[in-house]
C-alpha positions in Angstrom: 19.4 38.7 -130.5 17.2 41.2 -128.6 14.5 38.6 -128.2 17.0 36.2 -126.8 18.4 38.7 -124.4 14.8 39.4 -123.1 14.3 35.7 -122.5 17.3 35.7 -120.3 16.5 38.9 -118.4 12.7 39.1 -118.1 11.0 36.6 -115.8 8.9 33.9 -117.5 5.1 34.5 -117.6 2.8 31.5 -117.6 -1.0 31.6 -117.7 -1.6 29.4 -114.7 -5.4 29.7 -114.9 -5.2 28.3 -118.4 -2.9 25.5 -117.2 -5.4 24.7 -114.4 -8.2 24.7 -116.9 -6.2 22.2 -119.0 -5.7 19.9 -116.0 -9.3 20.2 -115.1 -10.3 19.2 -118.6 -8.1 16.2 -118.3 -9.9 15.3 -115.1 -13.2 15.7 -116.9 -12.1 13.2 -119.5 -11.3 10.8 -116.7 -14.7 11.2 -115.2 -16.3 10.7 -118.6 -14.2 7.5 -119.2 -15.2 6.2 -115.8 -18.9 6.7 -116.4 -18.8 5.2 -120.0 -16.8 2.2 -118.9 -19.0 1.2 -116.0 -22.2 1.8 -117.9 -21.4 -1.0 -120.4 -21.4 -4.8 -119.8 -17.7 -5.5 -119.7 -15.3 -7.8 -117.9 -12.2 -6.0 -119.1 -10.0 -4.0 -116.8 -9.9 -0.2 -116.5 -6.3 0.2 -117.6 -7.2 3.0 -120.0 -8.7 5.1 -117.2 -5.6 4.5 -115.0 -3.4 5.5 -118.0 -5.3 8.8 -118.1 -4.7 9.3 -114.4 -1.0 8.7 -114.9 -0.9 11.3 -117.7 -2.6 13.7 -115.3 0.0 13.0 -112.6 2.8 14.0 -115.1 1.0 17.2 -115.9 0.4 17.9 -112.2 4.2 17.6 -111.6 4.9 19.8 -114.6 2.5 22.5 -113.4 4.2 22.6 -110.0 7.6 22.7 -111.6 6.5 25.7 -113.8 5.0 27.4 -110.7 8.2 27.1 -108.6 10.2 28.4 -111.6 8.5 31.7 -112.0 7.9 34.8 -109.8 4.9 36.1 -111.8 1.6 34.6 -110.7 -2.0 36.0 -110.8 -2.6 35.1 -107.2 -0.3 33.7 -104.4 1.6 30.6 -105.4 0.1 28.5 -102.6 -3.4 28.9 -104.1 -2.2 27.8 -107.5 -0.3 24.9 -106.0 -3.5 23.8 -104.1 -5.4 24.1 -107.4 -3.0 21.5 -109.1 -3.0 19.3 -106.0 -6.8 19.3 -105.5 -7.4 18.5 -109.1 -5.0 15.6 -108.9 -6.8 14.5 -105.7 -10.1 14.2 -107.7 -8.2 11.8 -110.0 -6.8 9.9 -107.1 -10.2 9.5 -105.6 -11.3 8.0 -108.9 -8.3 5.6 -108.8 -9.4 4.5 -105.3 -12.9 3.8 -106.6 -11.5 1.7 -109.5 -9.3 -0.2 -107.0 -12.3 -1.2 -105.0 -14.3 -2.1 -108.1 -11.5 -4.3 -109.3 -11.3 -6.0 -106.0 -15.0 -6.7 -105.9 -15.0 -7.7 -109.6 -17.7 -5.2 -110.3 -17.9 -4.0 -113.9 -21.4 -2.8 -114.2 -22.8 0.3 -112.4 -25.7 1.3 -114.7 -27.9 2.0 -111.6 -25.6 4.9 -110.7 -25.5 6.6 -114.1 -27.5 9.5 -112.7 -24.8 10.0 -110.1 -22.0 9.8 -112.7 -23.9 12.3 -114.8 -23.8 14.8 -111.9 -20.1 14.2 -111.5 -19.7 15.0 -115.2 -21.6 18.2 -114.8 -19.6 19.2 -111.8 -16.3 18.7 -113.6 -17.5 20.5 -116.7 -18.5 23.4 -114.5 -15.1 23.4 -112.7 -13.3 23.4 -116.0 -15.3 26.4 -117.2 -14.6 28.1 -113.8 -10.8 28.0 -114.4 -11.5 29.2 -118.0 -13.4 32.1 -116.7 -10.6 33.0 -114.3 -8.2 33.1 -117.3 -10.7 35.4 -119.1 -10.9 37.6 -116.0 -14.7 37.1 -115.9 -14.8 36.8 -112.1 -18.6 37.4 -111.6 -19.5 34.4 -113.9 -16.8 32.3 -112.3 -18.4 32.9 -108.9 -21.8 31.9 -110.3 -20.2 28.7 -111.7 -18.9 27.9 -108.3 -22.5 28.2 -106.9 -23.7 25.9 -109.6 -21.1 23.3 -108.7 -22.0 23.4 -105.0 -25.7 23.0 -106.0 -24.8 19.9 -108.1 -22.8 18.5 -105.1 -25.9 18.9 -103.0 -27.9 17.0 -105.7 -25.4 14.2 -105.6 -25.7 13.9 -101.8 -29.5 13.7 -102.1 -29.1 11.0 -104.8 -26.6 9.2 -102.6 -29.0 9.2 -99.7 -31.8 7.7 -101.9 -29.5 5.0 -103.3 -28.3 4.2 -99.8 -31.9 3.9 -98.5 -32.8 1.5 -101.4 -29.6 -0.4 -100.7 -30.5 -1.0 -97.0 -33.8 -2.6 -98.1 -31.8 -5.5 -99.6 -31.4 -8.7 -97.7 -27.9 -9.8 -98.9 -25.3 -8.3 -96.6 -22.4 -8.7 -99.0 -24.2 -6.8 -101.7 -25.1 -4.0 -99.2 -21.6 -3.6 -97.9 -19.9 -3.5 -101.3 -22.3 -1.0 -102.8 -22.2 1.2 -99.7 -18.4 1.4 -100.2 -18.8 2.2 -103.9 -21.4 5.0 -103.1 -19.1 6.4 -100.5 -16.2 6.6 -102.9 -18.4 8.3 -105.5 -19.5 10.9 -102.8 -15.8 11.5 -102.1 -15.1 12.3 -105.7 -17.9 14.9 -105.6 -16.5 16.3 -102.3 -13.1 16.8 -104.0 -14.6 18.7 -106.9 -16.6 20.9 -104.4 -13.3 21.7 -102.7 -11.7 22.7 -106.0 -14.7 25.0 -106.7 -14.2 26.6 -103.3 -10.6 27.3 -104.3 -11.8 29.2 -107.4 -14.0 31.3 -105.1 -11.0 32.0 -102.9 -8.8 33.0 -105.9 -11.5 35.5 -107.1 -11.6 37.1 -103.6 -7.8 37.4 -103.6 -7.8 39.0 -107.0 -10.4 41.5 -106.0 
């Protein structure tokens, strides 16, 4: 009875950093599925990746609902809300990439596996960053943010190299399609970078 009364009187506490880590992990699974799918010779659709994005959308909505239903948060509610939204934005950028790939009927991107590998490292680091926030290991979290930014710079360099090689081709249709694909991949990395900056912002607000 006492426990029941406490649940009515005391405000609900939620580990929002853990929740953000779980959503980040889901996003990592989406990046991994994207990389694996387009590294194989396949003419199937990417429905399974889109299903993962839909699941993430539901968890994004649940996270925001939990946030708006509690008064106890480790940092301001706006920062946590942006965390959920920016992570979902990463997934939406992946959805936009798939939309273009489906329109172009492109199902093989083995030449970009190095770039996909960098995306995987970025998302893995981001997931660990939220985990470190939950553990209150703020110094390591800041180092992780620096690592993610460095990886984004690596991806930009790889993007420039691929673009340079692309412009040496003679077929205009091929050039235009692959330029758009590379641009979408760069956008995904940009969104991860923004999420990393948000972790840094949260650490500064806590301290």
